[in-house]
N, C-alpha and C positions, 0 to 999 in steps of 0.2 A: 430406580427402574420404573416405578409407577408414574413419576412425573414426566420422564422421557417418553414412556408409552402414551401417556395422555397427550403430550405435545404432538406426537407423531399422528394422532387421530384428529387434531384440531387445526391442522394446517389449512391455509387458504389456497388449496391446490385446484380444486375443481368447483364448478358451479353447483350450488344447492339444487335439490330437486325442484322443478317448476320454473327455474330461471335459466334463460338462454345463456350459453357460454359467452357469447360476444358481449352481452349486457353486463355479465358479472366481470369479465376481463376489463371492460371499459371503466366500470365503477372502481375496480381495484386499482387500475392505472391512475385514475383521477385522485382517489383518496390517498393512495400510498405513494404517489409520484414524488412528494418532497422527501420521504424517507428513502426511496430508491435513488433519488438524485444525490443525497448526502452520502449514501452507501457507495455510489459510483465514484464520487470524488475521493472517498476514503480508500477504495480499492486502487484507484490511480496512485494515491499517495503511497500506498503499501508497495505497489510495483516499482515506483520511483525509488523508494527507500532500498528495496532489494537490489535494484540495478546499481544504485550508488555504492552499496557495499562491494559488489562484484567489480565495479569499475575502480574503486579504491584499491582493491587487492591487485587488480590487473596492472594499474599504474605502479604500485609498489613493487610488483614483479619486474616491470620494465626498468625500474630504478635499480634492481638487483637485490631486492630483499631476499635473504637466504631462507630457503624452505619453500618459497612460492614458485609454482610451476607455471610459466608464462603461457605455454600451449594449453594447459588445462583451464587457466583463467580466461583465455581468449575464447575457448570453446564454450565456457559457461556464459560469457557475454553474448556469444552468437546463438545461444540456446541449443548448442549441440551436446552439451553435457549438463546434467541436472545436479544442483545443490540447493538445499533449502536455505532459507534466510538464516536459520539457526546454525547451519553448517558453515555458512560464510562468516557469520559473527565469530564462531569458534576459530576459524582460520585467522581472522583479524587479531583476536586475543592471543593466539599462539605465535604468530609470526611477525606482527607489527607492534612496536612499542607505542602504546597509547595510555593516557592517563586513566586513573580509576573512575573519574567523572565521565569520561567518554565511554568507558566500558559500561558503566551503570546506565547511561543514556541509551546505549545500543541494546542492552538487555531489556530495559523498560519499553523501548520502541518495538522490540521483538514480541514481547508479551501483548502489547496493544495490537500489533499487526496480526498476530495469530488469532486474537479474539475477533477482530474484524473479518478476517478471511475465513475462519473456520466455525465460528460459533455465534456471533452476535445476532444476526437476523433470525436464524432458526431458534435460538434460545428465547427471543422476544416476540415471536410471531403471534402469540396469544394477545399481545398488547396492540397488535395492528388494528383490530376492530374497534378499539376504545379511542375515539378522536381526542379525548383529553390527554392521552398518553403520547400523542405524536411529537409534540414539542420536546417532551422529556427524552424520547427515543432519538430525536435529531440532535439534542444537546449531548447525549451520551455518545453518539457516533462522532460528533465533532470533538469531543474530549479525547476519545481514543485516537483520532486523526492527529490531534495536536501532539500527543505522545510520540506517534510515528514521526511527525515532522521534526520534533526535537532531536530524535536520533539521527535523522537525515541531516539536519543542520549542523550537527556536531562534526560530521565528516566533510562538509562543504569546504571549509578552508583548506583542508589537506588535499582534497580533490583539485581545487583551483590551482594550488601551488604545484602539485605533481603534474597536472595536465599541461600547465605552461612549461614546466621544466623538462618533461619527458616528451611531450608531443607538440609543443609549441602552440597549444590551443588556449586561447583566452575564453574561459567559461562564461564570464560576464558578457562579453561581446557576442558570443554564440547565443546566449539566452536573449539578449536584446534583439538580435536579428530574427530569432524565432517569433518573438512577441510582435515585432513589426510585420513580419510576414503574416502571422495570424490575423492581426488587425486589418491588413490590406486585403487578404483573401476572403475574410468573412464580412466585409463591409457590405451591408444590405442597404439598398436605397429604398 
């Protein structure tokens, strides 16, 4: 309780007395930019992982996996129904036959995802003012992100096969087209 109370009073929320807010915010953005950048990439990785789990379940339901409700999973993908990443993983473990290694990767990825989403920045905010800590913080975020990516990658071959079998979608082709479009649309002269 004391450490949580102390952390809550030491956040970099507002400008210190005598310093203009815009000056403080500009310095914070400049100094913490690399940490926020890595955090943003990690956040995107977490969202991709969560979507992959939902899409895997949706494709499994389309294939006729017993116990999975196609309408519910469609609503989850459309963001009309809410399920946490943990609830989605529980559904995978309950309804889809996967290896113990895959289950373990998903659970490890979920733990890393939850730490990124719910705790990492706030738990380490005191370290932000110490420039010597910045590379360590970035390395820790990257390590957590790699754990999430590992969980996502263990589902990738199943998703590729199911997407092609059930929907006629070539995931590799779709990803290549998105990359080409990104490179074309962001070409700055």
